[in-house]
N, CA, C and O atoms as a printed pandas DataFrame, in Angstrom:
     atom_number atom_name residue_name chain_id  residue_number  x_coord  y_coord  z_coord
0              1         N          MET        A               1  102.216   51.752   83.469
1              2        CA          MET        A               1  102.118   52.469   82.220
2              3         C          MET        A               1  100.685   52.968   82.056
3              4         O          MET        A               1   99.737   52.316   82.495
4              5         N          ARG        A               2  100.539   54.105   81.434
5              6        CA          ARG        A               2   99.221   54.716   81.212
6              7         C          ARG        A               2   98.839   54.622   79.735
7              8         O          ARG        A               2   99.702   54.405   78.884
8              9         N          VAL        A               3   97.574   54.783   79.433
9             10        CA          VAL        A               3   97.114   54.787   78.042
10            11         C          VAL        A               3   97.859   55.862   77.256
11            12         O          VAL        A               3   98.236   55.648   76.103
12            13         N          TYR        A               4   98.067   57.008   77.879
13            14        CA          TYR        A               4   98.746   58.123   77.203
14            15         C          TYR        A               4  100.196   57.782   76.860
15            16         O          TYR        A               4  100.762   58.372   75.940
16            17         N          ASP        A               5  100.806   56.843   77.582
17            18        CA          ASP        A               5  102.199   56.466   77.349
18            19         C          ASP        A               5  102.367   55.482   76.198
19            20         O          ASP        A               5  103.477   55.306   75.696
20            21         N          LEU        A               6  101.284   54.840   75.774
21            22        CA          LEU        A               6  101.362   53.918   74.639
22            23         C          LEU        A               6  101.633   54.699   73.355
23            24         O          LEU        A               6  101.241   55.858   73.219
24            25         N          LYS        A               7  102.309   54.040   72.421
25            26        CA          LYS        A               7  102.553   54.656   71.121
26            27         C          LYS        A               7  101.393   54.311   70.184
27            28         O          LYS        A               7  100.615   53.395   70.452
28            29         N          GLN        A               8  101.294   55.042   69.107
29            30        CA          GLN        A               8  100.235   54.800   68.128
30            31         C          GLN        A               8  100.335   53.360   67.617
31            32         O          GLN        A               8  101.403   52.926   67.187
32            33         N          GLY        A               9   99.226   52.625   67.666
33            34        CA          GLY        A               9   99.182   51.248   67.212
34            35         C          GLY        A               9   99.447   50.219   68.303
35            36         O          GLY        A               9   99.211   49.030   68.087
36            37         N          GLU        A              10   99.930   50.641   69.464
37            38        CA          GLU        A              10  100.200   49.702   70.551
38            39         C          GLU        A              10   98.910   49.292   71.249
39            40         O          GLU        A              10   97.935   50.043   71.293
40            41         N          VAL        A              11   98.932   48.085   71.790
41            42        CA          VAL        A              11   97.771   47.519   72.475
42            43         C          VAL        A              11   98.152   47.211   73.921
43            44         O          VAL        A              11   99.261   46.752   74.193
44            45         N          GLY        A              12   97.230   47.466   74.839
45            46        CA          GLY        A              12   97.435   47.142   76.244
46            47         C          GLY        A              12   96.133   46.692   76.874
47            48         O          GLY        A              12   95.055   46.883   76.310
48            49         N          LYS        A              13   96.242   46.092   78.049
49            50        CA          LYS        A              13   95.071   45.636   78.785
50            51         C          LYS        A              13   94.873   46.558   79.974
51            52         O          LYS        A              13   95.816   46.812   80.723
52            53         N          ILE        A              14   93.668   47.059   80.156
53            54        CA          ILE        A              14   93.380   47.990   81.249
54            55         C          ILE        A              14   93.455   47.246   82.580
55            56         O          ILE        A              14   92.779   46.238   82.787
56            57         N          THR        A              15   94.301   47.772   83.484
57            58        CA          THR        A              15   94.472   47.150   84.794
58            59         C          THR        A              15   93.825   47.962   85.902
59            60         O          THR        A              15   93.412   47.401   86.917
60            61         N          LYS        A              16   93.728   49.286   85.724
61            62        CA          LYS        A              16   93.147   50.135   86.762
62            63         C          LYS        A              16   92.690   51.448   86.144
63            64         O          LYS        A              16   93.357   52.003   85.271
64            65         N          ILE        A              17   91.540   51.937   86.610
65            66        CA          ILE        A              17   91.028   53.238   86.184
66            67         C          ILE        A              17   90.901   54.102   87.429
67            68         O          ILE        A              17   90.108   53.805   88.322
68            69         N          GLU        A              18   91.683   55.169   87.482
69            70        CA          GLU        A              18   91.728   56.032   88.665
70            71         C          GLU        A              18   90.715   57.171   88.562
71            72         O          GLU        A              18   91.073   58.345   88.662
72            73         N          LEU        A              19   89.476   56.819   88.364
73            74        CA          LEU        A              19   88.379   57.781   88.254
74            75         C          LEU        A              19   87.232   57.327   89.133
75            76         O          LEU        A              19   87.189   56.180   89.576
76            77         N          SER        A              20   86.309   58.229   89.380
77            78        CA          SER        A              20   85.103   57.870   90.124
78            79         C          SER        A              20   83.954   58.731   89.624
79            80         O          SER        A              20   84.154   59.680   88.865
80            81         N          GLY        A              21   82.778   58.393   90.050
81            82        CA          GLY        A              21   81.603   59.195   89.715
82            83         C          GLY        A              21   81.174   59.080   88.262
83            84         O          GLY        A              21   81.275   58.017   87.649
84            85         N          SER        A              22   80.695   60.190   87.725
85            86        CA          SER        A              22   80.095   60.183   86.390
86            87         C          SER        A              22   81.110   59.885   85.293
87            88         O          SER        A              22   80.753   59.263   84.292
88            89         N          ALA        A              23   82.356   60.306   85.447
89            90        CA          ALA        A              23   83.372   60.031   84.427
90            91         C          ALA        A              23   83.597   58.530   84.285
91            92         O          ALA        A              23   83.692   58.020   83.169
92            93         N          LEU        A              24   83.682   57.827   85.398
93            94        CA          LEU        A              24   83.854   56.377   85.375
94            95         C          LEU        A              24   82.626   55.694   84.776
95            96         O          LEU        A              24   82.763   54.739   84.012
96            97         N          GLU        A              25   81.444   56.169   85.111
97            98        CA          GLU        A              25   80.205   55.594   84.568
98            99         C          GLU        A              25   80.122   55.764   83.057
99           100         O          GLU        A              25   79.714   54.843   82.349
100          101         N          ARG        A              26   80.510   56.945   82.556
101          102        CA          ARG        A              26   80.483   57.192   81.106
102          103         C          ARG        A              26   81.445   56.272   80.372
103          104         O          ARG        A              26   81.092   55.695   79.344
104          105         N          LEU        A              27   82.661   56.133   80.893
105          106        CA          LEU        A              27   83.631   55.238   80.255
106          107         C          LEU        A              27   83.143   53.800   80.286
107          108         O          LEU        A              27   83.268   53.078   79.297
108          109         N          SER        A              28   82.590   53.384   81.408
109          110        CA          SER        A              28   82.084   52.021   81.539
110          111         C          SER        A              28   80.947   51.755   80.549
111          112         O          SER        A              28   80.870   50.673   79.967
112          113         N          ALA        A              29   80.076   52.733   80.360
113          114        CA          ALA        A              29   78.967   52.587   79.412
114          115         C          ALA        A              29   79.479   52.437   77.974
115          116         O          ALA        A              29   78.819   51.822   77.136
116          117         N          LEU        A              30   80.651   53.000   77.699
117          118        CA          LEU        A              30   81.245   52.896   76.365
118          119         C          LEU        A              30   82.088   51.634   76.199
119          120         O          LEU        A              30   82.588   51.365   75.107
120          121         N          GLY        A              31   82.250   50.860   77.269
121          122        CA          GLY        A              31   83.008   49.623   77.194
122          123         C          GLY        A              31   84.434   49.739   77.665
123          124         O          GLY        A              31   85.184   48.766   77.585
124          125         N          VAL        A              32   84.835   50.895   78.154
125          126        CA          VAL        A              32   86.190   51.090   78.672
126          127         C          VAL        A              32   86.178   50.671   80.137
127          128         O          VAL        A              32   85.837   51.457   81.021
128          129         N          ARG        A              33   86.562   49.403   80.381
129          130        CA          ARG        A              33   86.514   48.822   81.720
130          131         C          ARG        A              33   87.803   48.071   82.008
131          132         O          ARG        A              33   88.563   47.753   81.093
132          133         N          VAL        A              34   88.044   47.792   83.275
133          134        CA          VAL        A              34   89.195   46.991   83.673
134          135         C          VAL        A              34   89.080   45.606   83.032
135          136         O          VAL        A              34   88.018   44.985   83.059
136          137         N          GLY        A              35   90.173   45.141   82.465
137          138        CA          GLY        A              35   90.195   43.834   81.811
138          139         C          GLY        A              35   90.054   43.905   80.296
139          140         O          GLY        A              35   90.375   42.936   79.608
140          141         N          GLU        A              36   89.588   45.014   79.768
141          142        CA          GLU        A              36   89.419   45.168   78.322
142          143         C          GLU        A              36   90.742   45.540   77.664
143          144         O          GLU        A              36   91.601   46.166   78.285
144          145         N          GLN        A              37   90.899   45.147   76.396
145          146        CA          GLN        A              37   92.066   45.563   75.630
146          147         C          GLN        A              37   91.798   46.917   75.005
147          148         O          GLN        A              37   90.684   47.204   74.565
148          149         N          VAL        A              38   92.826   47.745   74.973
149          150        CA          VAL        A              38   92.724   49.081   74.417
150          151         C          VAL        A              38   93.856   49.281   73.417
151          152         O          VAL        A              38   94.992   48.881   73.671
152          153         N          GLU        A              39   93.547   49.898   72.283
153          154        CA          GLU        A              39   94.548   50.207   71.263
154          155         C          GLU        A              39   94.551   51.699   70.997
155          156         O          GLU        A              39   93.491   52.307   70.851
156          157         N          VAL        A              40   95.734   52.296   70.932
157          158        CA          VAL        A              40   95.849   53.714   70.597
158          159         C          VAL        A              40   95.776   53.841   69.081
159          160         O          VAL        A              40   96.617   53.297   68.365
160          161         N          ILE        A              41   94.772   54.559   68.599
161          162        CA          ILE        A              41   94.592   54.783   67.163
162          163         C          ILE        A              41   95.438   55.971   66.704
163          164         O          ILE        A              41   96.189   55.868   65.735
164          165         N          SER        A              42   95.311   57.097   67.405
165          166        CA          SER        A              42   96.088   58.280   67.034
166          167         C          SER        A              42   96.061   59.309   68.154
167          168         O          SER        A              42   95.254   59.236   69.081
168          169         N          PHE        A              43   96.970   60.270   68.037
169          170        CA          PHE        A              43   97.025   61.413   68.945
170          171         C          PHE        A              43   96.636   62.662   68.176
171          172         O          PHE        A              43   96.759   62.704   66.952
172          173         N          SER        A              44   96.166   63.682   68.889
173          174        CA          SER        A              44   95.886   64.963   68.250
174          175         C          SER        A              44   97.222   65.635   67.903
175          176         O          SER        A              44   98.285   65.147   68.286
176          177         N          LEU        A              45   97.160   66.733   67.192
177          178        CA          LEU        A              45   98.353   67.403   66.693
178          179         C          LEU        A              45   99.350   67.747   67.799
179          180         O          LEU        A              45  100.547   67.510   67.643
180          181         N          LEU        A              46   98.878   68.295   68.899
181          182        CA          LEU        A              46   99.762   68.683   70.001
182          183         C          LEU        A              46   99.733   67.684   71.153
183          184         O          LEU        A              46  100.143   68.007   72.268
184          185         N          LYS        A              47   99.246   66.464   70.883
185          186        CA          LYS        A              47   99.123   65.398   71.880
186          187         C          LYS        A              47   98.281   65.825   73.082
187          188         O          LYS        A              47   98.547   65.407   74.209
188          189         N          SER        A              48   97.268   66.658   72.841
189          190        CA          SER        A              48   96.380   67.077   73.926
190          191         C          SER        A              48   95.230   66.093   74.113
191          192         O          SER        A              48   94.512   66.159   75.112
192          193         N          SER        A              49   95.051   65.180   73.156
193          194        CA          SER        A              49   94.026   64.148   73.272
194          195         C          SER        A              49   94.478   62.908   72.500
195          196         O          SER        A              49   95.393   62.962   71.680
196          197         N          VAL        A              50   93.811   61.796   72.787
197          198        CA          VAL        A              50   94.169   60.520   72.171
198          199         C          VAL        A              50   92.887   59.794   71.762
199          200         O          VAL        A              50   91.892   59.813   72.485
200          201         N          LEU        A              51   92.927   59.160   70.603
201          202        CA          LEU        A              51   91.804   58.359   70.107
202          203         C          LEU        A              51   92.148   56.903   70.356
203          204         O          LEU        A              51   93.175   56.410   69.889
204          205         N          ILE        A              52   91.278   56.210   71.100
205          206        CA          ILE        A              52   91.524   54.807   71.419
206          207         C          ILE        A              52   90.392   53.939   70.885
207          208         O          ILE        A              52   89.290   54.419   70.620
208          209         N          SER        A              53   90.686   52.668   70.736
209          210        CA          SER        A              53   89.689   51.673   70.370
210          211         C          SER        A              53   89.611   50.677   71.515
211          212         O          SER        A              53   90.621   50.103   71.923
212          213         N          CYS        A              54   88.413   50.479   72.024
213          214        CA          CYS        A              54   88.212   49.564   73.156
214          215         C          CYS        A              54   86.822   48.957   73.037
215          216         O          CYS        A              54   85.832   49.680   72.920
216          217         N          ALA        A              55   86.749   47.640   73.066
217          218        CA          ALA        A              55   85.470   46.929   73.006
218          219         C          ALA        A              55   84.658   47.341   71.780
219          220         O          ALA        A              55   83.461   47.606   71.890
220          221         N          ALA        A              56   85.301   47.395   70.619
221          222        CA          ALA        A              56   84.670   47.718   69.334
222          223         C          ALA        A              56   84.103   49.130   69.273
223          224         O          ALA        A              56   83.231   49.412   68.450
224          225         N          VAL        A              57   84.586   50.019   70.132
225          226        CA          VAL        A              57   84.157   51.416   70.152
226          227         C          VAL        A              57   85.390   52.296   70.103
227          228         O          VAL        A              57   86.394   52.003   70.752
228          229         N          ARG        A              58   85.320   53.368   69.340
229          230        CA          ARG        A              58   86.403   54.352   69.333
230          231         C          ARG        A              58   86.007   55.518   70.224
231          232         O          ARG        A              58   84.904   56.053   70.120
232          233         N          VAL        A              59   86.934   55.904   71.108
233          234        CA          VAL        A              59   86.658   56.939   72.091
234          235         C          VAL        A              59   87.807   57.941   72.078
235          236         O          VAL        A              59   88.974   57.552   72.087
236          237         N          GLY        A              60   87.479   59.220   72.057
237          238        CA          GLY        A              60   88.471   60.268   72.182
238          239         C          GLY        A              60   88.583   60.686   73.640
239          240         O          GLY        A              60   87.580   60.983   74.289
240          241         N          LEU        A              61   89.818   60.707   74.153
241          242        CA          LEU        A              61   90.050   61.062   75.548
242          243         C          LEU        A              61   91.001   62.252   75.644
243          244         O          LEU        A              61   91.965   62.352   74.886
244          245         N          ARG        A              62   90.720   63.145   76.577
245          246        CA          ARG        A              62   91.666   64.209   76.863
246          247         C          ARG        A              62   92.906   63.615   77.514
247          248         O          ARG        A              62   92.863   62.520   78.074
248          249         N          LYS        A              63   94.007   64.346   77.433
249          250        CA          LYS        A              63   95.264   63.890   78.015
250          251         C          LYS        A              63   95.103   63.582   79.506
251          252         O          LYS        A              63   95.594   62.559   79.984
252          253         N          SER        A              64   94.420   64.462   80.238
253          254        CA          SER        A              64   94.262   64.279   81.683
254          255         C          SER        A              64   93.502   62.992   82.011
255          256         O          SER        A              64   93.808   62.327   83.000
256          257         N          LEU        A              65   92.529   62.644   81.198
257          258        CA          LEU        A              65   91.762   61.425   81.417
258          259         C          LEU        A              65   92.564   60.187   81.018
259          260         O          LEU        A              65   92.526   59.167   81.706
260          261         N          ALA        A              66   93.281   60.281   79.914
261          262        CA          ALA        A              66   94.092   59.147   79.435
262          263         C          ALA        A              66   95.226   58.806   80.398
263          264         O          ALA        A              66   95.689   57.666   80.427
264          265         N          GLN        A              67   95.669   59.764   81.172
265          266        CA          GLN        A              67   96.730   59.529   82.137
266          267         C          GLN        A              67   96.210   58.861   83.410
267          268         O          GLN        A              67   97.009   58.485   84.267
268          269         N          LYS        A              68   94.928   58.709   83.552
269          270        CA          LYS        A              68   94.344   58.069   84.733
270          271         C          LYS        A              68   93.926   56.632   84.476
271          272         O          LYS        A              68   93.346   55.985   85.348
272          273         N          ILE        A              69   94.222   56.125   83.273
273          274        CA          ILE        A              69   93.891   54.757   82.923
274          275         C          ILE        A              69   95.198   53.966   82.793
275          276         O          ILE        A              69   95.985   54.194   81.874
276          277         N          GLN        A              70   95.415   53.038   83.722
277          278        CA          GLN        A              70   96.638   52.238   83.713
278          279         C          GLN        A              70   96.434   51.001   82.850
279          280         O          GLN        A              70   95.364   50.392   82.844
280          281         N          VAL        A              71   97.503   50.641   82.111
281          282        CA          VAL        A              71   97.464   49.476   81.252
282          283         C          VAL        A              71   98.729   48.639   81.428
283          284         O          VAL        A              71   99.763   49.140   81.870
284          285         N          SER        A              72   98.632   47.378   81.082
285          286        CA          SER        A              72   99.819   46.513   80.994
286          287         C          SER        A              72   99.952   46.089   79.547
287          288         O          SER        A              72   98.958   45.819   78.873
288          289         N          VAL        A              73  101.170   46.032   79.079
289          290        CA          VAL        A              73  101.422   45.721   77.660
290          291         C          VAL        A              73  101.571   44.233   77.477
291          292         O          VAL        A              73  101.787   43.768   76.358
C-alpha cells in the first residue's frame, strides 16, 4: 500500500521509500523516514497532492511522490 492509497485520517508505518538523491534527503530532513508513522491529513481538491503528518511535521506531497512511499497499516 502507498501513502496515496490511505484514506483521510488513516495512519500507516513507512516501510519503504522508492526515491534517491536530493528528494530522499529532503524528506529525511523533514522526518519522513522508514519506520516513522504517517497520517493522511487531507487531499487537494482533485487529489493531485496530499497533506501528511509525520514526526510532528506536516508535509505536502505531490501525487507522484506520495505513490513512491510504501506503508503498512
